[in-house]
N, C-alpha and C positions, 0 to 999 in steps of 0.2 A: 930657827923653831924650836921650841922646847919639847925633847921627848918624856913623855911620864913614865913610861912603861922601861922597866931596867932592861940592861942589855941579855942578861940571861934568859929573862922571862920570854922575849921575843924569840930568841933563837930556839926556847923551849916548846914554844907555839909551833913555830914551822916544824919543829923533829916531831910533834903530835899531829900535824897534816899529814908529814910524809910517813906514818904510822896508816893514818886513816887510808892514805891511797893504798901504800901495800897490802894492806887487810882487806881493802874492796879489791884488790886485782886476783887476789887468791881466792877470795869468794865468788869471784865472777868466771875465772877459770876453771872452778870445780861446778859451779852451776851450768857452764857451758858444756861441760863434758858429759855432767847428766840430764840435761836437756836434748843433746844430740845423739845419746845411746836410748832413749825412750823407744824411738821406733822398732829397735828389735824385742820388745815385748810383744811387738802383732807379728804376724807371719804376714809376708808382702803374699800381695793378691795381683791376678792377672784376667783380664780380659775371658782367655783361654778357661777359666776354671768356671765360666756360668755358662759354658754352651754346653749341647748336648753330647755327649762322650760317643756314643754309636754312631750318630750319623758324621760327627766330626771325623772318627776313626774311618770309617768307610771312605768318605771324601778325599781323605790323605792318603788311604792306601791306593785307591784307583789313582790318583795324582800321581803317586810315587811311581805304579805300574806303566801310566801313560808317559813318565819321565824315561824309564828304563827303554820302554818301547821305541819312543822317539831318539834314542841316542843311539839303538841298532840301528834304524830307517838313517840315521845321518852317517854311521860306519857306512853302513852299504851303499847309500848315494855317493859318498867320496870314492869308493871303489869303483863303482857303476861307473861315474865318470869319467874315470881313468880307463876304463875300457872303453869307453864311448869314443875318447879321445885318439886312442889305439885305432879304435875301428876306422875312423873317420882318416885317420891318416894313412891306413892300408887302402882305404877306398881310393882317396886321391892319389895315391902313386900307381894304382890299378888301373887308374881309368887314364893317366898322365901315359902308362906305358901303352894302354891298349890305342890310343889315339896317335901315339910316334908309331905302335906297329901298322895300324890302317893306312896312315900315309904312304909307308912302305908296299903295302899290299897294292894301294893304287898304283904306286909308280912302277910296280912290277908287272902286274893284271895277270900273275899267277893262279890259274883254277886249280892248282893243285893246294894251293893254301887255304883253300876254303874251309874245310873239318877244322884247322888250325883256329881259323876267325870263331867257328862257333865254342870251340872251348876256351879261348881268350873271353868271349861274351860272357859263358857261362861261369869262369872263374869272379869278372867284374860283378856280376849279379851276385856271386855268394857273398863278396865283399859289402856290395850294399844292404845285402840282407841282414848280414852281421850286424851292420851301423843301426838299422832299422831294430834288430831285433835289443839290442843296448839302449836305444831311446825309449821304446817300450818299454822296458825294466824300469828304465828314471824315471816315466810317465806313472807307472804303476806306485811306484815308491812313494813319489811327491803326492799322490793322490793320497795314499793311506796318510801320510803324513800331515795334510791337509786336515784330513778326518778326525785325528788326534788331536791336534791345534783346537780344532772346533770344541770336539770336547772337553780339552783341557779349560778352553774359556767357559765353558758350561758349569766346569767344577770350581772352577774359582770363583764365579758369580753365585753358586748355591752357598761355598764358604764366608764369603765377603756378607751375605744374607743373614748367616747363623751370627756371625761375629754382631752385626747389627741388631738382630733380636737378645744378643745376650747382652748388650750395651748398656739399658737402663739398670739392669740387675748389678752389672759391675760398678757405675755410677753409685747404686747405693750403697753396697758394701763397701766402698772405698770413701763416701760420705762418713759412714758410721765410725770405721775404722779412723781416717782423721780427728772426728770429733774426740775418738777416745783418747788418742795420743794427742791431741792438744786440751784436752780435758786434763792430761797426767802433767802436763808441761805448766799449766795454767794453777795445778793443784802445788806446785812447786812455786813458782814466782808470784802470787797473788798474796800468800800468807807472807812472805818476804817483804814487800811490798804492804801490805796494812802493818805489820810489825814494824818495819821504819816509819811509817807514819807517827806510829804510838810512839817510838823513842824520841821522834821530832818533839813532839808533843808534851810529854812525860819526863823524858829525861836528858833536856837539855843543860840542865843546869849540875849535872852528874859528875861524880870524879872521874868514872870511866866513859864521856861522852866522845873523846877522841875514837874510841873503839867502836863504839855505838856508830861515829858518823859513818865508819868504813862501811859498816852493815849497810847503813843507809844508801852511802855512793852505791855500793854492791846490788842493793836490791833494784834500784831506781836503774840501774844500767840493766839487769838480766831484765827487767819488766819491759821497757822500753825501747832495747836495741836488741840484745841478744834474743829476746823472743819473736822477734821479726822475721826472719829466716824462717822461722816455723810457723809462721800461720797461714792457714786455710783461708779459702776465700771470705769464708764469715770471720775470720778471727780478728778483722781490723776493726768488725763492730764492737768486739770485747775490749780491745786494745782503745780504742780511742772515748768508749765508754768508762771504762775505768779511768782516763786520764782526765773526763770532762767531773767525773764524782770528786777526783781528788783535787782538782784545781779548785771547785766549788768549793768543797772542803776548806783548803788550804785559804780562800779567799775569804771565808767565812770565819775562820782563826784570826786572821790579819787583820780585818775588817772592827773585830769584837775585841782585841789587844790595843788596834788604836785607838778605839773609843775608851778602853779602859786606861790607856797609857793619857790620852788628854784628860780624862776626868782625874788621874791623880796626879797631872801637873796643877789643872787649877786648885786643887787642894792643897798642893805643897806653894805655889805661889802665893795662896793666901795664909801663909803661914809667916811668924817672925821670920827677918833673915838670918837671927842665931839659930833659928830650928831647922831654916831650910841650908844652912851652910855645915851642919851636923850629917845631913843625909847625902853630901858628895864626899867621896873617897877622895884622898890626895891623888892618887895615880888618875883616877877619870876628871880630877879636873885640872892638871896636865895635858891630858889627852883633849879634853874640848877647849881648853885656852891655845891650843897650839894650832886648833881647826878653826879659832875664832869665834868660837863658838861658846857663850856663858854657860857656864855649868849648873847655875839655878833653873833658865827657864828654855835651854837647848835653841836658843833662838841666835841670830847673827850677833855680833860684837857692833854695835855702831860707833861709827867713827868720822870727827870731822876734821877737816885740815886746820892745822895751826892750833890745834886743844888736842889733852890728853883726856883720854877712855878711864875714869876710876869707877864708874858705876854700870851698869846694866841700865839701858834707858827702856827696858821692858820690865824687869822686876825687880831693881832697885840695888842687884844686889854688888858688895863689893867686890871689884874685881882688881884694881890695886891700890894700896895705900904707902905708907912711909915707915919706915924702919924706924922702932924706938929708940933704939940706940943710936944710931949716923943720920937717922932722916932722909935716908937715900929711897926713891920711889922704888918699890918692889911687887911682883904679884903678891896678891894677898895670900893666895894660897901655900906659900913658900913657907916650908917649917924654918929654913935660916935664912937670913939675911945674904945675897949674894956679895955685898962690902965688906959688911966686918963679920960675918957669920953667927950674930946674935940671934938666938932662940927667939920664932916667931910665937906668939900669944896662941895661935892656932895650931902649934904642933902640940900644945898640951892636951889639947881635945882627943878623945877616944877616935879611932877610924869608925865607921860603919858598917856592919855586919855585912 
């Protein structure tokens, strides 16, 4: 396959693409930092900011008081339960001792031990009384704790109601805050995209197109990729809406250019071959011939087995001819013969601008 473009030219195009990509990368990085830092221009909001301060403070103070009181009760309950365990243990030991002594009393049937029976009975009753007193203290603490729990549940219900009442105002404020932040982001990304569209339409043939191309790549990436994580729920409508508009504009531009191209091709094909050959540059002809496309009409070069294709069957342009010096077959767009190096007549024609 014949390569029409020079090696340095191909390398230069690759380097320019690298420049475009690197330039786009730096713009994307800068845009990402700017877009990511935009929320800092707004103060953060929370549902608590939209609740009634006096009512909220009153409930929170009472809840803290209940929590402190409940903590005190829990400490007392822990101590009282230890006391109950001790009282129960003492009562069990006393009852066991009393029962053992009663058995001995029955065995001896000594009447002189009756006063001691009464004393031991009173002692055992005192131990049982201590146990009942401690148990009553525990029951009283549990009752107080239950009342505190019920009051705490009521306060939490009131607190939840305050939060529910404040939620609509919070959602409204959050919506407007997101709208402002998204507006700032869009104010940066959308002009970049519009400028990129203008560069594509107006500056594609300029000497600084590789730089402009990098900006175009960055603008498209920032708008359709980097902006996605920051889109609010309604931001997708803007993103897809802009995408539809740009797609429609691009389609209209391509259709218009395609019609212009087809009309121009028909006009060119109506001209004589000599005039049409003047419109084809040397490098363009090599490139199209390498792709087996006619340089004159951009249609595929027809070939039949066993025969040589010297002319385009669609527009009649000469594709191959014979060298004037050595008579060897060569491409008609060669400046020099590949066999003898003789200058072709086409080499004397100036390249189209």
